[in-house]
C-alpha positions as CSV (number, residue, x, y, z in Angstrom):
1,M,111.3,84.4,125.6
2,L,111.3,82.3,122.4
3,N,113.2,79.0,122.1
4,S,116.2,78.9,119.7
5,T,114.0,77.0,117.2
6,F,110.2,76.9,116.9
7,Y,107.3,76.7,114.4
8,P,105.7,80.1,114.1
9,S,101.9,80.7,113.8
10,F,102.7,84.2,112.5
11,F,105.5,86.3,111.1
12,I,106.5,89.8,112.0
13,L,107.3,92.1,109.0
14,V,109.8,94.7,109.9
15,G,109.3,97.0,106.9
16,I,112.7,98.6,105.9
17,P,115.2,97.9,108.7
18,G,117.7,100.7,109.1
19,L,115.3,103.4,107.8
20,E,112.6,103.3,110.5
21,N,112.8,107.1,110.9
22,G,112.0,107.5,107.2
23,H,109.0,105.2,107.1
24,E,106.6,108.1,107.0
25,W,107.9,109.7,103.8
26,I,108.7,106.4,102.2
27,S,105.2,105.1,102.8
28,T,103.7,108.3,101.4
29,C,105.7,107.8,98.2
30,F,104.6,104.2,98.0
31,G,101.0,105.1,98.7
32,I,101.0,107.7,95.9
33,F,102.6,105.1,93.5
34,Y,99.8,102.6,94.5
35,I,97.0,105.1,93.9
36,L,98.4,106.1,90.5
37,A,98.8,102.4,89.6
38,L,95.2,101.6,90.5
39,L,93.8,104.7,88.8
40,G,95.9,104.3,85.7
41,N,95.4,100.6,85.1
42,R,91.7,100.8,85.9
43,T,91.4,103.6,83.4
44,L,93.3,101.6,80.8
45,I,91.0,98.6,81.3
46,V,87.8,100.7,81.0
47,V,89.0,102.5,77.8
48,I,90.0,99.3,76.1
49,S,86.9,97.3,77.1
50,T,84.5,100.0,76.1
51,S,86.2,100.8,72.7
52,P,85.4,98.1,70.1
53,G,88.1,99.6,67.9
54,L,90.7,98.5,70.5
55,H,89.5,94.9,70.7
56,K,92.7,93.7,68.9
57,P,95.5,91.5,70.1
58,M,97.9,94.3,71.0
59,F,95.3,96.1,73.1
60,I,93.9,92.9,74.7
61,L,97.5,92.1,75.8
62,L,97.7,95.7,77.2
63,S,94.4,95.2,79.2
64,L,95.6,91.8,80.5
65,L,98.8,93.6,81.6
66,A,96.8,96.3,83.3
67,A,94.6,93.7,85.2
68,N,97.7,91.7,86.3
69,D,99.5,94.9,87.4
70,T,96.4,95.8,89.6
71,L,96.5,92.4,91.2
72,L,100.3,92.4,91.6
73,C,100.5,95.7,93.5
74,T,97.4,95.0,95.5
75,S,98.9,91.7,96.7
76,F,101.4,93.4,98.9
77,T,101.0,97.2,99.0
78,P,98.0,97.5,101.4
79,K,99.7,95.3,104.0
80,M,103.0,97.2,103.5
81,L,101.3,100.5,104.1
82,C,99.6,99.1,107.3
83,I,103.1,98.3,108.5
84,Y,104.3,101.8,108.0
85,W,101.2,103.7,109.1
86,F,99.6,101.5,111.8
87,Q,102.5,99.4,113.0
88,A,100.4,96.3,111.9
89,R,103.5,94.1,111.5
90,L,101.9,90.7,112.2
91,I,100.9,88.3,109.3
92,S,99.8,84.8,109.8
93,F,102.0,81.9,108.5
94,D,99.5,80.9,105.8
95,A,98.7,84.5,104.8
96,C,102.4,85.0,104.4
97,L,102.7,82.0,102.1
98,L,99.6,83.1,100.1
99,Q,101.1,86.6,99.7
100,M,104.4,85.0,98.5
101,F,102.6,82.8,96.0
102,C,100.5,85.8,94.6
103,I,103.5,88.1,94.3
104,H,105.7,85.6,92.5
105,S,102.8,84.3,90.3
106,F,101.7,87.7,89.2
107,T,105.4,88.7,88.5
108,S,105.7,85.5,86.4
109,I,102.5,86.4,84.4
110,E,103.8,89.9,83.9
111,S,107.0,88.6,82.4
112,G,105.0,86.3,80.1
113,L,102.7,89.2,78.9
114,L,105.8,91.3,78.1
115,L,107.2,88.4,76.1
116,A,103.9,88.2,74.2
117,M,104.0,91.9,73.5
118,A,107.5,91.7,72.2
119,F,106.4,88.9,69.9
120,D,103.4,91.0,68.8
121,R,105.8,93.9,67.8
122,Y,108.2,91.4,66.1
123,I,105.4,90.1,63.8
124,A,104.0,93.6,63.2
125,I,107.4,95.0,62.1
126,C,109.3,92.0,60.7
127,Q,106.3,90.1,59.1
128,P,103.5,92.7,58.7
129,L,101.7,90.7,55.9
130,R,101.3,87.8,58.3
131,Y,100.2,89.9,61.3
132,G,96.5,89.3,60.8
133,S,96.8,85.6,60.5
134,V,99.3,85.1,63.3
135,M,98.3,87.5,66.0
136,T,94.7,86.6,66.7
137,N,92.5,86.9,69.8
138,S,92.5,83.1,70.0
139,L,96.3,83.0,70.2
140,I,96.3,85.7,73.0
141,K,93.9,83.6,75.0
142,K,96.0,80.4,74.6
143,L,99.2,82.3,75.5
144,F,97.6,83.7,78.6
145,I,96.5,80.3,79.7
146,V,100.1,79.0,79.2
147,F,101.5,81.9,81.3
148,L,98.9,81.2,84.0
149,V,99.7,77.5,84.1
150,R,103.4,78.2,84.1
151,A,103.1,80.5,87.1
152,V,101.1,78.0,89.1
153,V,103.3,75.0,88.2
154,L,106.6,76.8,88.9
155,V,105.6,79.1,91.8
156,G,103.2,76.7,93.5
157,P,106.0,74.5,95.0
158,L,107.6,77.5,96.8
159,P,105.2,77.7,99.7
160,I,104.8,73.9,99.8
161,L,108.6,73.5,100.2
162,I,108.5,76.1,103.1
163,K,105.7,74.2,104.8
164,R,107.9,71.1,105.1
165,F,110.3,73.0,107.5
166,S,109.7,71.8,111.1
167,A,111.4,74.7,112.8
168,F,112.5,78.3,112.3
169,K,115.2,80.3,113.9
170,T,113.0,83.4,114.2
171,N,109.7,84.7,113.0
172,I,111.0,88.2,112.2
173,I,111.1,88.9,108.4
174,A,113.5,91.7,107.7
175,H,111.4,92.8,104.7
176,S,108.2,94.7,103.9
177,Y,106.5,91.7,102.4
178,C,106.8,87.9,102.3
179,E,109.5,87.4,99.7
180,H,110.6,83.8,99.1
181,M,114.3,83.9,100.1
182,A,113.5,86.3,103.0
183,V,111.3,83.6,104.5
184,V,113.5,80.6,103.6
185,K,116.5,82.1,105.3
186,L,114.6,82.0,108.6
187,A,114.4,78.2,108.6
188,A,116.4,76.1,111.0
189,A,117.1,73.5,108.4
190,D,118.9,72.8,105.1
191,I,117.6,75.3,102.6
192,T,119.4,73.9,99.5
193,V,116.3,72.6,97.8
194,N,114.3,75.8,98.4
195,S,117.2,78.0,97.1
196,A,117.8,75.7,94.1
197,W,114.1,75.8,93.2
198,G,114.0,79.5,93.5
199,L,116.9,79.8,91.1
200,I,115.1,77.4,88.7
201,V,112.0,79.5,88.8
202,A,113.9,82.8,88.3
203,F,115.9,81.5,85.3
204,T,113.0,79.6,83.7
205,I,110.7,82.6,83.9
206,L,112.7,85.9,83.9
207,G,115.8,84.4,82.3
208,V,114.1,82.7,79.4
209,D,111.5,85.5,78.8
210,L,114.3,88.1,78.8
211,L,116.3,86.1,76.3
212,F,113.4,85.8,73.9
213,I,112.5,89.5,74.3
214,L,116.1,90.6,73.6
215,T,116.2,88.2,70.6
216,S,112.9,89.7,69.3
217,Y,114.2,93.2,69.6
218,A,117.5,92.3,67.9
219,M,115.5,91.1,64.9
220,I,113.2,94.2,65.1
221,F,116.1,96.6,65.1
222,H,117.7,94.8,62.2
223,A,114.5,95.1,60.3
224,V,114.1,98.8,61.2
225,F,117.6,99.7,60.1
226,S,116.8,98.0,56.8
227,L,113.9,100.4,56.1
228,P,114.7,102.9,53.3
229,S,113.6,106.2,54.9
230,I,114.3,107.8,58.2
231,E,110.6,108.6,58.6
232,S,109.8,104.9,58.4
233,R,112.5,104.0,60.9
234,L,111.2,106.6,63.4
235,K,107.6,105.4,63.0
236,A,108.7,101.8,63.7
237,F,110.8,102.8,66.7
238,N,107.9,104.8,68.0
239,T,105.7,101.7,68.1
240,C,108.3,99.8,70.2
241,T,109.3,102.6,72.6
242,P,106.5,102.0,75.2
243,H,107.2,98.3,75.4
244,I,111.0,98.9,75.7
245,C,110.4,101.3,78.6
246,V,108.1,98.9,80.4
247,F,110.2,95.8,80.1
248,L,113.4,97.6,81.1
249,S,111.7,99.1,84.2
250,L,110.7,95.5,85.3
251,Y,113.8,93.4,84.4
252,V,116.5,95.8,85.4
253,L,115.1,96.2,88.9
254,A,114.1,92.5,89.2
255,I,117.5,91.2,88.2
256,F,119.3,93.6,90.5
257,S,117.0,92.7,93.4
258,F,117.4,89.0,92.7
259,L,121.2,89.1,92.6
260,S,121.6,91.5,95.5
261,H,119.5,89.2,97.7
262,R,121.8,86.2,97.1
263,Y,125.2,87.7,96.4
264,G,125.2,91.3,97.4
265,H,126.5,90.8,100.9
266,G,128.1,94.3,100.9
267,I,124.9,96.0,99.9
268,P,122.9,97.6,102.9
269,P,119.7,95.6,103.5
270,Y,117.5,98.7,103.1
271,I,118.8,99.2,99.5
272,H,117.7,95.7,98.6
273,I,114.3,96.1,100.2
274,I,113.6,99.5,98.6
275,L,114.5,98.1,95.2
276,S,112.4,95.0,95.8
277,D,109.4,97.3,96.6
278,M,110.0,99.5,93.6
279,Y,110.3,96.7,91.1
280,L,106.8,95.5,92.1
281,L,105.3,99.0,92.3
282,V,107.0,101.2,89.7
283,P,106.2,99.1,86.5
284,P,102.4,98.9,87.4
285,M,102.4,102.6,87.9
286,L,104.4,103.4,84.7
287,N,102.7,101.0,82.3
288,P,99.4,102.9,81.9
289,I,101.2,106.3,81.8
290,V,103.7,105.1,79.2
291,Y,101.1,103.4,77.0
292,G,98.5,106.1,77.5
293,L,101.0,108.8,76.4
294,K,102.8,106.9,73.6
295,T,99.9,104.9,72.0
296,N,97.9,107.2,69.8
297,Q,94.8,104.9,69.6
298,V,94.6,104.6,73.4
299,R,95.0,108.3,73.9
300,K,92.2,109.1,71.4
301,Q,89.8,106.6,72.9
302,F,90.5,107.9,76.4
303,W,89.3,111.4,75.4
304,K,86.3,109.9,73.7
305,V,85.4,108.0,76.8
306,L,85.9,111.1,78.9
307,D,83.6,113.1,76.6
308,N,80.9,110.4,76.8
309,F,81.0,110.7,80.6
310,K,80.7,114.5,80.4
311,Y,77.5,114.3,78.4
312,V,75.8,111.5,80.4
313,P,72.4,113.1,81.5
314,S,71.9,113.5,85.2
315,F,68.5,113.0,86.8
316,H,67.4,114.9,89.9
């Protein structure tokens, strides 16, 4: 029998409380999403890296997004599937904090990359003559370093602040992975600082990035509607459609998950947890499909790479 407060050496991840009978089919769906995400993003990375014609800022951003998506879904999905399939619910205290840091860091980098892609489309459509001089591979490297540093600086304090707690009410996490607020709420102490820093991180990353993305697209739409012909407008819209689909799938689910965790007291816990899982799994799965189908250059290079593999000689 555990004391009312204690310092745990491990946590117990419940999965999706209230839907234990549905864990089998839920885990099957999530497993399929994960496999599709791995295959799709790996394919995207191979196609872009082996095609010199795609070594341009827009496609470099796409390959960085694919690599980040692979790391993001891998940071929690294997453990989540072990919970559902093998009842492996235990996770050590430090492993839980590491998982939390990775999930929130990769989500932060994902948001930054989507912002960079919105800026890329803005320059391409609104200032096409300056595109070559503004959007360079050097700029992409610098932006990625900024997004990486931002993630470490803002997300890094989250596990450190949790470490300062001397006691916890329970070690049972009613979630399928170590989400920041799900862990913080277990502490037998004042969580004001942790909650406030979580809000700062969310608004500094998701809030600011979303604001700039929406501003970019407001200017893009204004420029598109100013084009003389319908054909030109459709062509411009077509180049933006994949990015719009991608950032909507991330931000809509992320914002709903964030708000429901803090203010959605009337929402059943399993709804929040399923949406939290989906906003980390669905965008990584959709990104390569959306970009592969909608981006003509990527689609063409994919078939070329596939043809090259067909004609590789085999030796017996």
